Every structure is written in C-alpha cells, then in structure tokens.
N, C-alpha and C positions, 0 to 999 in steps of 0.2 A: 499330109505326105501322100504322094501318089503311089500306085501299086509297084511300079518299077523301083522307085527309091526305097520302098519298104522291103521289098524282096532282097535288094542289095544289102541293106542294113541288117536284115535277118541272117544273111550268109556270113557277114562279119561277126555277128553275135554267136553263130554256131562255131566259128573258128576260135572264139575267145575262151571257150570252156570245153572240157572233155565231154560233158553231157549237159544239154540244155533242155529244161522241161518245157512242154508246149504251153503251159499256163504262164510261165515266165515271159515267153514271147508274146502271148496275148496281152498280158498286163503292160508290157513295154509299149506296144503300139496301139493299145486300146481297141483291139479287135477280138472277135469270137474265136473259140477253138476251131470251129468249122473253117474259118478263113485261114487259120494257121495251117490246117491240114491241106488246104487247097494251095497255099503258097509253097509249102514243103514239096508237094507233088510237082509244082512248076520247076523248082530247083532240080529235082530228080530228073525231070524230062530234059533239062538243059545239060545233063551230064554230071551233076555234082553227086558224088557217092555218099549219100546220107543213110546212116544206119538208125533204125528206130526199134524201140522195145517198149511194149505196153507197160505203163506204170512207172517207167524210168525216164524216157525222154529221147532226144535226138542227138546224134553225134556224127561227125564227118570222119570217114575212113582214114586211118593213120597213113600219113605220107602224102595226102592230097594237100596241095598248097596253091594259093592264088598269087598273082604278082603283088608287089608291095602296095599297101593301101595308100590312097591319096587323101590328104587332109585339106579342109577349108582353112582360110586364114584365121577364122574365129576358133576353130578346133586347135590349130597350132598355137594360137595365143593362150589357150587354156592351159597348155603344158607349161608355159612360162609362169603363169599365175600359180600353178601347183608347185613349181620349183621354189618360188618365194615362200609359200606356205610351209613346205617341207623343211626348208632351211631354218625357219624361225620356230616351228612348232614341234620338230622332232630332234633327235640327237645327231651329232656329226656323222656317225656311221651310216644311219639311214639316209641322210642327205647325200652322202657320197655315192651310195648305191643308186639313188634316184638320178643323180647327175649322169652316172654311167649309162642308165637306161635312156635318159634324155638325149645323149649323144647319138645313140642308135636310132632314136626316133627322128632326130634332125637329119640323119644320113639319108632317109628316104623322102624327105620333104622336097618340094619343088623349089627352084631358086627364089621365086617371089615370096614363098612362105618363109624361107630362111632369112631373107632380107627383112621381112615383116617382124619376125621374132627379134632380130638384132636391133631394129629401130625402136621396138617397144620396151626393150629390157630396162632402159633407164627411166621409164615412165610408170613403173609398177614397183611398189615397195610394201613390205609388211612390217609394222612396228609393234613390238610388245609393250605393255604398260611399264614404263621405266621405274615405277614405284613398287612393282612386284619383284622380289628377289629372283634372280635367274637360277633355274634348276642346276644343281651341281651333280648331275648324274654321269656315271661312267659311260663312255661313248658307245659301247657295244651292248648295253643292257637291253634295249628294245629288240635288236636283232637276235640276241641270245635267247630271249624269252619266246619270240616268234618261232625260232627254230625248234625250241623244245615243245611248243604247242603243236607244230606240224609233225614232229617225230614222236610225240607222246612220251617225253622223257622228263624225269623228276629233276627239280632244281634245288640246290642247297643255297639258301639265301641268308645273308646277314642284314638285319633290318632294324632301324631305329624307330621305335614306337613313340609317337609324339605324345599320346595321352598319358603314358607312364614314364616317359623320358628314359627309357631303357633300351639297350641293344640286345637283340635276341638272334639266335641262329635257328633256322627251321628248314624242314623239307616241304616243298610245295609241288603241286601238280597244276601248272598254269593253264587257264582256260582261254584267256584273251586279254587284250588291252583296250583302253578307251581314253579319250581326251575330254576333260571337263574343267571349266574355269581356269584354263591355262596350265593345267598339270596333267601329266600322263599317269594313268592308274593301271594296275594289274589285278585281275580277278583270278584267284587260284584256290584250290583245295589245300588247306594247311594241315599237315600231319600233326603239328603241335597242338592245334585247337580242335582237330578232328571236325572241321567245318569249313565252309567257304568264307574267304576274307578278301578284302581289296586293299592293295598296298600302293602307296605313292612312289613313283620311280626315284624321285630325288631323295627319298629316305632309305633307299637300298644302298648299303655300304659295301656289299660284296656279293658276287653271284657266280655260281659254278654249275655248269650243265653236266649232269651225270649220265650214265648209260642205263640207269634204272628206269624201267617202264612204269606207266601209270598203274595204280591198283583199282581205279574207279573209271567208269564210263561217264563222261561229262556232257551235259547238254550244251547247245550253242550259247555263245556269250550273250546274245540278246535276251534269252530267257532269264539269265541271272540279273541283268540290268533291270528287267521288268519286275523281278522279285524285290530288288533293292527299293524300287519306287513304291511298291505296295507296302513295304515294311517301314516306310517313313512314318514319323510320329504323326499323331492326329493334327490335321490342319485346322487352324482357327481363323475365322473371318475377322479381319480388323478394319475398322472404318475410322479415318481421322481426317481432320481439316487442317490445312496449313495455309499460311500467307503465301501469296504468289511469289514473293521474293525468295522463298526457301527452295523452290523447285530447282533453280540453277545450281544449288549446292548439293543436291541429292545425287546427281549424275547417275551412274550405273548401279549405285548401291541399292536403289529402290527395287531393282530386279532381283538382287540377292535376298531381299527381305520378303519376296513373294508378291511383288506388285501385280495387280490384275487390271485395274482401270482407274480413271479419274474424270471428274467433271467440275465445271465452274458453278459454285453456289454463292451468289451475291459477289462479295469481294474476295472469297477464299476458294481454294481448290480442295474438293472432297476426294480422297483417295481410298481405294479398297485394296486390301492385301489378303493373301492366304498364307499365314505364318505357321511354321512347324515348331517354333520356339517363342513363346510369349516373353520369356525372360530376355532372350536375345533381342527381340523387337523393342522391349522396354528400354534396354540400354542404348539402342540405336536412337530411339525416339528422344531420349533426354538430351541428345546433342542439339536438337532444334526445339526443345520443349517450350521455350519462351515465345515461339511463333507458331505453335501448333496445339491441337487439342484432340484427345481420343474420344470417340463417340461410342465405340463398342470394341471389345467386350468389357464387362465390368471387371473381370479378373485382371485384365491388363491395366486398367486404371489403378487397381489395388497394388499391383506390382510396382508401378511407377511411384505411387505414394510411399510405399515401403522403402524403395531405393532412395528416394529423395530424403526421407527421414534419416536413413543411415548416413548419407552424405552430410546432411546438416549437423548430425550429432558429431561426426568426426571434425567438422570445421569448428564447431563450438569448443570441442576438447582442445583443438590446436590453439584457438584464441585464448582459452583459459591458461594453457601452459605458457603462452607468451606473456601473459599479464601476471 
C-alpha cells in the first residue's frame, strides 16, 4: 500500500471510533509508531482537526465529517456475504437491524457497485447443517443481552440446564456473547452461583432486562474465553491407525475429537489427536473399531476393552433371555 492510500485509510479508521490508539494504527498497516506520528502530522497539515492525548490515542474533533466514503466492488460484495452470514448465524432481530444498516450503506454506493451487489446476490448462499436442530431462541435475546452489556444492567433469566435437566431462574451480569460450533453463548457473572458461567442462547426460556446496575467490574470477554481454554481438562495425545476407507466417514467429527495431523504408513493412515476426554474418544472410536487400532495411550486401550466387555455382557444377557 502506498503512502497516499495508507493515509486515506488511516483517516477512515480515525472516523470509525471515538479514540484510536497509535499502536492499533501501526498494527493495522504494519508500520512503526514513528511513521504513524508522521502520517498524523500530514493529516493535520491538510486541515483535519485531530486531537491527541498522550497514553490515550487520537480522535477527530466532534462535528468534522468527510463526504460519503466510496467502496470498491470487492468491499461492497463483502457486505452481501456478511448479510448472508448474519441471516443464518444470528437471530431474526439482529438480521433485521443489519439489513437496515445495509440499506444505508447501499444508499451511498455508486450505481455500478449497486448493480454488482444485485447481480451477485443469487450466487452466494450460507447453509447450516440440516442434521443439527435449529436454535429455538426468542428473536430479541441477542439484542437484549448486548444492550444490557452496553448499559451495564442486570438481567433476570430463566434457563434450562441441560446437565441437570432443570429450569432455573437467576440474575446475571452479562459480559459478552460468542459463537462456537453453531451455537451462540453468553458469558455472565451469575448471582446464583456467585461465579462466571456460560449459557447457550437456545436454552434461555425467558429474559428480562432490569434497571439494576452491575455490582462487579468485569474484564473484556476475550480474557474469560482465554481462561475457559486454560481450564480445559488435561489433553491426552492419542495415536491411532485406520484403514483408508474410514476417512470419508469421519467428516468433520475428527476435528471435534481434537484432530492434529495424519500421515500414510504403508496401507493405513496414522492419525494424531489431542483429546480432552479419553472416554468420549473411546466411544467414538468404537464406531470404527473393526477398521482401526489404537497405538497410544494405554489408558485408552483399557477403556475400549472395558466398554467392549460391558457391551458383550449385555448382548450375552439378551441372548440368554431369548433362549
């Protein structure tokens, strides 16, 4: 990117937030802080009213506006892709809001960009796995939660706990939301448990935003997600060999089981996994056990042997009853 394009993009970045840190600008464009200072000075000399404060960042004086931003065809097309993703991966309320924003974006596009979006609309689709049940979440859950995060307001939530099969009512202080494996989750401080918990949106049966403020100061969502990762159970290295014909039946399941790598060894495929649950891996392995073999760890071999013995015992008991 040449300097003129970089400075133009930098000005747009400054308009996108109330305050932008110099390091954020440097990271985005892969330049030094010294270069950032020089480019900021260039913008100031061009008449852009930039305010700066040591240790905080840069901001543009309130009221200063540039003419509508022009988009490339590729940039305009990215809005269309985002629209398809928002429609399939969020709730109806969020999709409606995005469409409203998209209409405003389309209003400032050039005619050729508008034509390009219209012509490409029927060539882009997002399909969810038809075998995964669709989330039955109330349409305004995501927006209600995000509003309470922004306003730091407590939520009263009715929640169905899958592990106990019980409905509970609790007060929570929402920290943020994240999407994982096709489901939206909420991380919040739960007054009932007096600790941080994560909840699946499709198990929220009722939600009320209150005017009660937070009692705690919460860290950014990213820090809690990192903590969840650290608290994962001990990872076990699993090495197994399978016949080549088995691979096509594994599909994406191998990634859920902690797949790391694979290589061809003679006429078989040697696969390596990092598993957080050997019992879960053992049960998954048994679906292909006639065409696979475990090399390590020994504990996994023992688990498979014990499960096989229990299954065989039940089968023998059933045969005995029939005779």
